[in-house]
C-alpha positions as a Python dict, from the first residue, in 0.01 Angstrom:
ca = {
    (1, 'M'): (0, 0, 0),
    (2, 'N'): (-375, -3, -38),
    (3, 'S'): (-543, 45, -378),
    (4, 'K'): (-595, 419, -330),
    (5, 'Q'): (-229, 468, -237),
    (6, 'K'): (-118, 265, -538),
    (7, 'R'): (-331, 479, -769),
    (8, 'N'): (-184, 798, -622),
    (9, 'K'): (174, 668, -650),
    (10, 'K'): (115, 550, -1008),
    (11, 'T'): (-23, 896, -1099),
    (12, 'Q'): (285, 1061, -945),
    (13, 'L'): (522, 822, -1125),
    (14, 'I'): (349, 885, -1462),
    (15, 'R'): (387, 1262, -1409),
    (16, 'E'): (758, 1214, -1328),
    (17, 'Y'): (862, 949, -1580),
    (18, 'G'): (580, 918, -1837),
    (19, 'S'): (375, 613, -1929),
    (20, 'R'): (658, 378, -2011),
    (21, 'C'): (840, 85, -1857),
    (22, 'W'): (1147, 194, -1664),
    (23, 'W'): (1339, -119, -1780),
    (24, 'C'): (1255, -180, -2149),
    (25, 'G'): (1118, 164, -2239),
    (26, 'C'): (791, 47, -2399),
    (27, 'Y'): (502, 292, -2378),
    (28, 'L'): (180, 150, -2235),
    (29, 'P'): (-157, 276, -2117),
    (30, 'S'): (-145, 351, -1744),
    (31, 'E'): (-369, 58, -1659),
    (32, 'E'): (-114, -183, -1808),
    (33, 'L'): (180, -46, -1612),
    (34, 'T'): (272, -203, -1279),
    (35, 'I'): (454, -42, -987),
    (36, 'D'): (799, -197, -944),
    (37, 'H'): (1035, -154, -647),
    (38, 'L'): (1399, -75, -750),
    (39, 'K'): (1504, -235, -422),
    (40, 'P'): (1256, -517, -358),
    (41, 'K'): (1054, -502, -38),
    (42, 'S'): (1192, -850, 45),
    (43, 'K'): (1541, -689, 53),
    (44, 'G'): (1437, -396, 269),
    (45, 'G'): (1301, -165, -1),
    (46, 'S'): (1030, 84, 82),
    (47, 'D'): (716, 215, -86),
    (48, 'S'): (871, 562, -114),
    (49, 'L'): (860, 727, -457),
    (50, 'E'): (1241, 722, -471),
    (51, 'N'): (1224, 339, -471),
    (52, 'L'): (932, 302, -712),
    (53, 'R'): (925, 297, -1092),
    (54, 'L'): (669, 196, -1353),
    (55, 'A'): (725, -132, -1538),
    (56, 'C'): (544, -348, -1787),
    (57, 'F'): (419, -676, -1641),
    (58, 'Q'): (685, -881, -1820),
    (59, 'C'): (980, -682, -1686),
    (60, 'N'): (838, -652, -1335),
    (61, 'N'): (752, -1022, -1319),
    (62, 'S'): (1083, -1144, -1462),
    (63, 'R'): (1285, -933, -1216),
    (64, 'G'): (1135, -1114, -918),
    (65, 'N'): (1334, -1018, -610),
    (66, 'S'): (1647, -923, -802),
    (67, 'L'): (1825, -591, -772),
    (68, 'F'): (1913, -610, -1144),
    (69, 'P'): (1683, -554, -1443),
    (70, 'P'): (1602, -877, -1618),
    (71, 'E'): (1837, -831, -1912),
    (72, 'K'): (2122, -706, -1693),
    (73, 'K'): (2144, -1015, -1465),
    (74, 'S'): (2340, -1218, -1714),
    (75, 'K'): (2539, -918, -1835),
    (76, 'A'): (2649, -833, -1484),
    (77, 'F'): (2765, -1197, -1437),
    (78, 'S'): (2942, -1192, -1775),
    (79, 'L'): (3122, -870, -1707),
    (80, 'S'): (3250, -988, -1368),
    (81, 'S'): (3362, -1317, -1529),
    (82, 'I'): (3552, -1128, -1800),
    (83, 'S'): (3707, -901, -1542),
    (84, 'N'): (3813, -1193, -1320),
    (85, 'S'): (3962, -1386, -1615),
    (86, 'R'): (4160, -1080, -1728),
    (87, 'N'): (4297, -1027, -1379),
    (88, 'R'): (4413, -1390, -1360),
    (89, 'G'): (4584, -1407, -1685),
}
């Protein structure tokens, strides 16, 4: 996406979801919000509005190329570990 496309997408996302981070819920001025891909481009995600959300820098940066939100990575692992241990025993 070029800078004009990013501005247009960000404006559309703000209209749809408001000026807050999709992951942590903090409200920020539009210039402090970043565009985050739900499915990272490195994993085949697109620049379509359906795949884009607004995120604060910290949440966007800490997600990296993960499909999980930052705080959910360890929870998803923990839940699968609990489930596996219950099934075994």
